[in-house]
N, C-alpha and C positions, 0 to 999 in steps of 0.2 A: 732735538731737545724738546722736552715736554713743556706744555703751557705753564705748569706750575713752576718749573725751574726758571723759565724765562721771566715769569712774574717776580721771582725772588732776585734774580740777577739784575733785571732792569729797573726794579722798584727801589731806587736808591734811598728813598725816604721812609720806606717801610720799616717799622720797628716790631710789629706784631703780626703774625700770620697764623691763622687757624685753618688747617686743612683736614679737620676731623671728618671721618667717614666720607672721604672723597673718592674712594675706590682706587687709591694709589697702589701701584705695584712696585716690585723691586727696581725696575728700570726707571720709574719716576723718582724713586728715592735716590738712585745713583745720580740722576741729573740734578736733583736738588743739592746733593752733596757737592757736586762740581761748582755750583753757583755760590757755595759758601767757603770755598777754598781759594787762597790767593795764587796758587801755582798752576791755574788752569787758563784756558783761552778766554774764559768768561771774566767779566769784571766782578770781583767779589763784593757781595753786599756787606758793608762794614757797619750798617746801622741796625740790622736785624737782631733783636734781643730775645724774642719769644717765637718759637716754632712748634706748633702743636700738630703732631701727625697721628694722633690717637684714632682708634677705631678704623684702621686700614688693615692690610694683610701683607706685612713684610716678612721675609724670611729672616731668621736669626743671623745668617751669614752676611746678609746685606746690611743689617743694622750694625753689625760689628765694624763695618768699614767706616761708620760715623766717627770712630775714634780718630781717624786721620783729619777730620774736620776740626775737632776740638784741639788737636795738637797745633793747629795753625790759626784758627779763628778765635779770637779772644772776646769778640763782641756778643756772641750768642750766649745767653744766660739761662735759658730754659728750653728744653727739648721734651715735648710730651710724646710718649710712646705707649700710653695705656691701651689695653685691649687690642694688642696686636699679636697675641699668642706667642709672646717672647718668654724665654726662660731666663733664669738668673745667669746662666752661662753665656747667653747671648749678650747680656748687658755688661758683664765684667770688663771687657776691653774698653768700653766707653767710660765706665767708672774709674778705671785705672788712669785715665788721662788727667783727672782732677788733682790738683795739688802738686803736679810735677814741675811746674815752672816757678822758680823762686821770684819773689817780689823784687823788682829792679831796685838796686841800692840807691840810684840817683833820684828815685821817686819817694823814698821813705820820708824825708822831711816834709814834703808837700802833703803827703797822706796824713802824717801825724798832725800837721796844722789843720787839716780839714776835720780830723777827729776832735781836736780841741774846740774848734768852732761849733761843731755839732753838740759837744758836751756842754758848752756855755749856753747854747739855746735851750737845751733840755733843762739845765739848772734854772734858767730864767723863767721858763714855763712852769716849773715846779713852784717857784716863789709866787708867781702870779696866781696860781690855783689856791694858794694858802691865803 
């Protein structure tokens, strides 16, 4: 396993990792993907929210495998892949993963309650500004 994958797997409190221009190759990306999936031998990092892998040199086929990460890992919110010589076709499988999982019905009320609290705070702040 690569050093970067071990960092992600064992860094349980990590929320943001920038690996820009780190000279990562396809094998490094595959190891990182394993650290982000729950069905592997590694302990999945459930806190990582931002992973920037820009300015490396991955193949499009390897990046397409990232779709399997997004099908299982719901904590990752941002994946930076800029300047990796990727095409639109390389990214379509990843983009197809978003919006496929419906919002759980048992969480709707709690989520709506959070939205109402947020809206109340926004309204209160608008009144204070006036």
